[in-house]
C-alpha positions, 0 to 999 in steps of 0.5 A: 464477420470482420477482419478488424476483429482478427487483427485485434485478437492477433494471429492465430499462431502468435501472441493474443493481442486482445481476448474476445470474451464471446468466445468463452461462451458455448456455441449456442449462446454466441449471438447478439443479434438475430436476422432471418432467424440466424444468430449472429455476433455483432457486439463484442467485449475485448480485453487485454491479457492482463484484464482477462486474467481477472475475468470472473464471468461473462454472458450475453444477456438475451433481452432484445434479439429474441423478441419482436420489434414492438417489444424491445428496446433494441435489436441487439443483446448486451454482452456482460463481462465481470472482472475482479481487480485486486487493489494495491496497498498504499503505505506511509509511515511517521515517527513521533517522540515524547520527551520528559524535558526539552532538551533531554539530559542523559539518563532521561527515558524518551518514548518513541512512536511509529505509525504505519498506515495503509490507505490502499484498497488491499492488506499489505502482507509482511511489511518489515518495519526496522528502527536502528537505535542511534548512537546516544540511545540505550535500547539494543542495537536494532528493532525489526518487526513484521506487521500486516496493516490492513486496508484503511487501517494503521499499526502503532508501535511504541518503545522506550529508550534511554539517553546514554551518558556523555551525550551533552550537546548532542543532537540525536536523529532516530529513523524508522523505515519500512520495506515491502513488495509495493515500495518502501519509506522512512521517517525521522524524529531528532531530540536534542541533549542539553549542555552539561551543568557545572556548579561553582562553590565558593567557600570563605577563607578565615584568616587567623590563629590556629 
């Protein structure tokens, strides 16, 4: 009954602009208004192709049009559409270090903690967490692991590393990163190695006969 609907739906031989959900119902159900005993569709729900892909249920709730005027709220029935729209993960990474001394010394063992949290509305599948062990720390060359942080949850990764020899006066920065289809991020912490300590020993020289 409306050329506007044809414009919104798009050309019949072209791409669909909007889907009319009423068209998904059986022919006998396609009415929202009754006039002189003739069912007509005057109410519509239109959805974009992306939203239409998430459609799980559509119906026309016949609670008005079929009843006498003195026993109904309105003369139109409601079109009901239900959609299941998946959420997206939202990842955040943080990095901490526990030191036995500050500044540390060569040979000290430090503890690193990586926290990857997911504050989104969907689990994050196959998140790759990488920690490139920098020069100055002994803990292998690289640490990689694949995790699946659930929605509104977090994953904690801890590991230790030893401060290498000959690292006096160095500032060592350790970076952890994650990669996922939803994005990537990184976090870093630094630790300082103290200066080398020298001790002077003074011995008295005794003059005298052998």
